[in-house]
C-alpha positions in Angstrom: -28.3 -78.4 -6.1 -29.6 -80.5 -8.7 -27.7 -80.9 -12.3 -31.6 -79.8 -14.0 -31.3 -76.1 -12.1 -27.7 -75.6 -14.2 -29.8 -76.4 -17.8 -31.3 -73.2 -17.9 -30.5 -71.0 -21.0 -27.0 -69.2 -20.8 -26.3 -66.6 -23.7 -22.7 -66.3 -25.1 -23.5 -62.9 -24.5 -24.2 -63.9 -20.4 -21.0 -66.4 -20.7 -18.9 -63.1 -22.2 -20.4 -60.7 -19.8 -19.5 -62.9 -17.0 -16.0 -63.6 -17.6 -15.2 -60.1 -18.9 -16.2 -58.9 -15.1 -13.8 -61.4 -13.6 -10.7 -61.0 -16.1 -11.4 -57.6 -14.9 -11.6 -57.9 -11.5 -10.2 -61.2 -10.4 -7.2 -61.4 -7.7 -5.6 -63.6 -6.0 -4.1 -66.3 -8.8 -5.4 -69.9 -10.1 -7.0 -71.2 -7.0 -8.8 -68.1 -6.0 -9.8 -67.2 -9.5 -11.3 -71.6 -9.5 -13.2 -70.4 -6.0 -15.0 -67.7 -8.2 -16.1 -69.2 -10.5 -17.8 -71.7 -7.8 -19.4 -69.4 -6.3 -20.7 -67.1 -9.0 -21.9 -69.8 -11.7 -22.9 -72.5 -9.2 -24.6 -71.3 -5.8 -24.9 -67.7 -7.4 -26.5 -68.4 -11.2 -26.6 -71.5 -11.1 -25.3 -71.9 -14.6 -23.4 -75.1 -14.0 -24.1 -77.6 -11.9 -22.1 -79.0 -8.9 -20.5 -81.9 -10.5 -20.0 -80.4 -13.9 -18.1 -77.7 -12.3 -16.2 -80.4 -9.8 -15.5 -82.5 -13.4 -14.2 -79.2 -15.1 -11.7 -78.4 -12.5 -10.3 -82.2 -12.1 -9.3 -82.3 -15.8 -8.1 -78.5 -15.7 -5.9 -80.2 -13.1 -4.9 -83.7 -15.0 -3.9 -81.6 -18.2 -1.2 -79.1 -19.1 -2.0 -75.2 -19.2 -3.0 -72.8 -17.0 -5.8 -74.1 -14.4 -8.2 -70.7 -14.0 -8.6 -70.2 -18.3 -8.2 -74.2 -18.8 -11.7 -74.0 -16.9 -13.2 -71.4 -17.9 -12.8 -72.7 -21.3 -14.4 -76.1 -20.1 -17.4 -74.3 -18.1 -18.1 -72.2 -21.4 -17.8 -75.7 -23.9 -19.7 -77.0 -20.9 -23.0 -75.0 -21.4 -22.5 -73.7 -25.1 -20.1 -75.6 -26.8 -17.2 -74.5 -29.2 -18.3 -70.8 -29.2 -19.3 -70.8 -25.6 -15.3 -71.6 -24.7 -14.8 -68.6 -27.2 -17.3 -66.6 -25.1 -16.0 -67.3 -21.8 -11.8 -67.1 -22.5 -11.7 -64.3 -25.1 -13.8 -62.3 -22.6 -11.6 -63.5 -20.1 -8.0 -63.4 -20.8 -8.6 -59.3 -22.5 -8.8 -57.4 -19.9 -5.5 -58.6 -18.1 -4.1 -58.8 -21.6 -5.2 -54.9 -21.9 -3.7 -54.0 -18.6 -0.1 -55.9 -18.4 0.5 -54.9 -22.1 0.1 -51.2 -21.0 2.4 -51.3 -17.9 5.0 -53.1 -20.0 5.0 -50.0 -21.9 5.3 -48.5 -19.7 8.3 -50.4 -17.5 9.8 -50.3 -21.1 9.9 -46.8 -21.3 11.3 -46.3 -17.8 13.0 -49.0 -16.8 16.1 -47.4 -16.8 15.1 -44.6 -14.3 15.6 -45.2 -10.3 11.9 -44.6 -9.5 11.1 -48.1 -11.4 14.6 -49.8 -10.2 13.7 -48.5 -6.6 9.7 -50.1 -7.5 11.3 -53.9 -8.3 13.6 -53.3 -5.5 11.1 -53.5 -2.7 8.3 -55.9 -5.2 11.3 -58.8 -6.1 11.2 -60.4 -2.5 8.0 -60.3 -2.0 7.2 -62.0 -5.6 9.8 -64.5 -4.2 7.4 -64.9 -1.2 4.1 -65.7 -3.2 6.5 -68.0 -5.7 7.0 -70.7 -2.6 3.2 -70.0 -1.3 1.9 -71.1 -4.9 4.2 -73.8 -4.7 3.1 -74.8 -0.9 -0.2 -75.1 -1.6 -0.2 -77.2 -5.0 1.7 -79.3 -3.0 -0.9 -79.6 -0.5 -3.4 -80.1 -3.2 -1.3 -82.5 -5.1 2.2 -84.2 -2.9 0.0 -84.4 0.5 1.6 -87.0 2.6 2.9 -89.1 0.1 6.5 -89.8 0.0 7.1 -90.8 -3.1 5.8 -87.9 -4.8 7.8 -85.5 -2.2 11.2 -87.4 -3.1 10.3 -85.8 -7.0 9.8 -83.0 -5.5 13.0 -82.7 -4.0 14.8 -84.1 -6.8 13.4 -81.8 -9.4 14.2 -79.2 -7.2 17.7 -80.3 -6.2 18.7 -80.2 -9.8 16.9 -77.0 -10.8 18.9 -74.9 -8.9 21.8 -77.0 -8.8 21.7 -76.4 -13.2 20.5 -72.7 -12.3 17.9 -73.9 -15.2 14.8 -76.1 -15.8 15.1 -79.5 -16.9 12.4 -80.4 -19.2 12.7 -83.7 -19.5 12.4 -84.7 -16.3 8.6 -83.6 -16.6 8.0 -86.6 -19.4 10.2 -88.6 -16.4 8.4 -87.9 -13.5 5.5 -88.6 -15.2 5.9 -92.1 -16.5 7.4 -92.5 -12.6 3.5 -92.3 -11.2 2.3 -94.3 -14.2 4.4 -97.0 -13.0 4.4 -96.2 -9.2 0.3 -95.7 -9.3 -1.2 -97.8 -12.0 -2.0 -101.4 -12.0 0.2 -103.2 -14.8 -3.3 -104.2 -16.6 -4.5 -100.8 -16.8 -0.4 -100.3 -17.7 -0.7 -102.7 -20.6 -4.3 -101.0 -22.0 -2.7 -97.7 -21.9 0.0 -98.5 -24.5 -3.1 -99.0 -26.7 -5.7 -96.4 -25.2 -6.1 -92.8 -27.2 -5.4 -90.5 -24.3 -4.8 -86.8 -24.4 -1.7 -86.7 -22.4 0.3 -87.8 -25.1 0.1 -84.2 -26.9 1.8 -83.2 -23.8 4.9 -85.6 -23.9 6.3 -84.6 -26.9 9.8 -82.5 -25.9 10.5 -79.0 -27.2 11.6 -78.6 -29.6 13.9 -75.7 -30.1 12.9 -72.8 -32.1 14.6 -72.5 -36.0 12.9 -70.2 -37.7 14.8 -67.2 -37.5 11.9 -64.4 -37.3 11.6 -63.3 -33.3 7.6 -63.5 -33.8 8.3 -66.8 -34.8 10.3 -68.0 -32.1 8.0 -66.1 -29.5 4.7 -67.7 -31.0 6.4 -71.8 -30.7 8.2 -70.9 -27.3 4.6 -69.8 -25.7 2.7 -72.4 -27.5 5.5 -75.4 -25.7 4.9 -73.3 -22.3 0.8 -73.4 -22.6 1.1 -77.2 -23.6 4.0 -78.6 -21.2 3.6 -77.4 -18.0 1.8 -79.4 -15.2 0.5 -78.0 -12.3 -0.6 -74.4 -12.0 -0.2 -71.5 -13.3 3.2 -70.8 -11.4 4.0 -74.1 -13.0 5.3 -72.1 -16.3 7.7 -70.2 -14.0 10.8 -72.2 -14.4 9.6 -72.8 -18.1 9.5 -69.3 -19.1 12.6 -68.4 -17.3 14.8 -71.3 -19.1 13.8 -69.8 -22.3 13.6 -66.4 -22.2 16.8 -66.0 -19.6 18.8 -68.7 -20.7 18.0 -70.2 -24.4 17.3 -67.5 -26.3 18.3 -64.0 -23.8 15.1 -62.1 -24.4 15.3 -60.7 -20.7 17.6 -60.4 -17.7 16.6 -62.8 -14.5 16.0 -59.0 -13.4 13.5 -58.2 -16.1 12.3 -62.1 -16.0 11.7 -61.4 -12.2 9.6 -57.8 -12.8 7.7 -60.3 -16.2 6.8 -62.3 -13.1 5.5 -59.6 -10.6 3.3 -58.7 -13.2 1.2 -61.7 -13.9 1.1 -62.5 -10.1 -0.2 -58.8 -9.1 -2.5 -57.9 -12.1 -5.8 -59.4 -12.4 -7.0 -62.3 -14.2 -5.0 -66.0 -15.0 -1.1 -66.0 -14.3 0.4 -66.6 -16.9 -0.5 -63.4 -18.7 3.2 -62.8 -17.5 3.9 -64.1 -21.1 2.2 -61.0 -22.9 4.5 -58.9 -20.3 7.8 -60.8 -21.8 6.6 -60.7 -25.4 5.9 -57.2 -25.3 9.3 -57.0 -23.9 10.8 -58.8 -26.6 8.5 -56.9 -29.7 6.3 -54.9 -28.6 2.9 -55.5 -28.8 2.9 -57.6 -32.0 5.2 -59.9 -29.9 2.6 -59.6 -26.6 -0.3 -60.7 -28.8 1.9 -63.3 -30.2 2.9 -64.8 -26.9 -0.9 -64.6 -25.8 -2.3 -66.4 -28.4 0.4 -68.8 -28.4 0.3 -69.7 -24.8 -3.6 -69.7 -24.5 -4.0 -71.7 -27.6 -3.5 -75.3 -26.2 -5.1 -75.2 -23.7 -7.9 -73.9 -25.9 -8.0 -77.0 -28.3 -7.8 -79.9 -25.2 -10.9 -78.4 -24.6 -12.8 -78.6 -27.5 -11.0 -80.9 -29.6 -10.6 -83.4 -27.5 -13.8 -83.6 -24.5 -15.0 -86.5 -25.4 -11.8 -88.4 -24.9 -11.2 -85.9 -21.6 -14.0 -87.3 -20.0 -13.9 -90.8 -20.8 -10.0 -91.4 -20.0 -9.5 -88.5 -17.2 -10.2 -91.3 -14.2 -7.5 -93.8 -16.2 -5.1 -94.6 -13.6 -2.1 -94.2 -15.5 -3.5 -90.3 -16.4 -3.5 -89.8 -12.9 -0.6 -91.5 -11.9 1.4 -89.5 -14.9 -0.2 -86.4 -13.7 1.2 -87.0 -10.1 4.6 -87.6 -11.2 4.6 -84.7 -13.7 2.6 -82.1 -10.8 4.8 -83.3 -8.1 8.4 -82.0 -10.5 6.3 -78.7 -11.3 6.2 -78.0 -8.0 9.9 -79.2 -7.6 10.6 -76.8 -10.5 8.9 -74.2 -9.1 10.8 -74.4 -5.7 14.2 -74.2 -7.4 13.7 -71.3 -9.6 12.7 -69.6 -7.3 15.7 -69.7 -5.0 17.8 -69.5 -8.6 15.7 -66.2 -8.6 16.1 -65.5 -4.8 19.8 -65.5 -5.4 19.7 -62.5 -8.0 17.2 -60.3 -5.8 17.3 -61.1 -2.2 20.8 -59.2 -2.1 21.3 -57.3 0.8 19.6 -56.8 4.7 16.3 -54.8 3.1 16.0 -57.1 0.5 16.1 -60.2 2.9 13.7 -58.3 5.5 11.2 -57.5 3.1 11.1 -61.4 2.1 11.0 -62.4 5.4 7.9 -60.3 6.5 6.1 -61.2 3.7 6.3 -64.5 3.6 5.2 -64.3 7.9 2.4 -61.8 6.5 1.2 -65.1 3.6 1.6 -67.2 5.8 -0.7 -66.0 9.3 -3.0 -63.9 7.4 -5.5 -63.3 5.2 -3.9 -60.5 2.5 -4.9 -59.3 -0.5 -1.8 -60.0 -2.7 -2.0 -56.2 -4.6 -2.1 -54.7 -1.4 0.5 -56.8 0.0 3.1 -56.3 -3.3 2.3 -52.2 -3.6 3.3 -51.6 0.2 6.5 -53.8 -0.7 7.4 -51.0 -4.0 6.5 -48.2 -1.0 8.7 -50.2 0.9 11.6 -50.5 -1.9 11.1 -46.9 -2.7 11.9 -45.8 1.0 14.9 -48.7 1.3 16.2 -47.9 -1.8 17.5 -44.8 -1.2 19.2 -45.0 1.9 21.1 -48.2 1.4 
């Protein structure tokens, strides 16, 4: 398609209506949502050119933050600037925010009942299978057959599992190792003076010191949005470390339930943050968590778009991204293994996991449908175990 076909006027209302619909009906995770945008906005409506779309996809994969939400912000910015990014991002995030907040309210009200326990008894093993498949897809896109990246992945996965928590400095170390491995020395010297956006993500996570819970939530989820590479699932180990181990806001079981809600509801997977925020501090906590996790990618798009376009192909940036993304995949697998020790506790849960794993690898099935079937299995097996 000719890029000129993408220059037709696109109103803010057009963008808002499209992304409201996508946020309401878009299931399947970040890769699926990115595919819907390509199908609808490039091939269908011709609002953006293929080149603009691919550039936005590359930028979203390079920068930290949720891939699908960042791509939506980028495409809105390409068409209508700052307000285009707003018109794309707010309607895209709003429907899953409302849905997850409502589900979290029900969950909080009935979390001690046998029915809720039985539902998540079946859902938990399937979520582990979904997380592993997401990590595999991330490896296929980034690591591929590169043995050095596989080594980074394996080391981070083993360390995460052994320590039973995420080590944030490993992402920085892996990114810098990627710069050493993939950036020629001449480019490395230039990188020292280049005004790159990536260093924003290199700032180590600083513990919240404000005793106010909402302030802690806001700061924590802001760091989560600014510090996670790869895809929506890359946020899982970061959240697990913070909400379970550092702050003690949720138990391992509650955290896995939050991840499940993020994966089976429409919109970006990082909407998990809303579920966590609600369980910690009600609707106000959900709101603060949502703002915190989505604000960093929005700021990166609207404030640094010219620099992003200019430097995203810089060898140092690409090398850092390769290393950090490999580390993210390793942390995802390590965190999934840790959670699995809490979820795969008997023969029925192992059976549910095995069936879900095989179904995901052999068949093209809707994730919400698979999770729904697992919930039914949980209701049946929980009573007879």
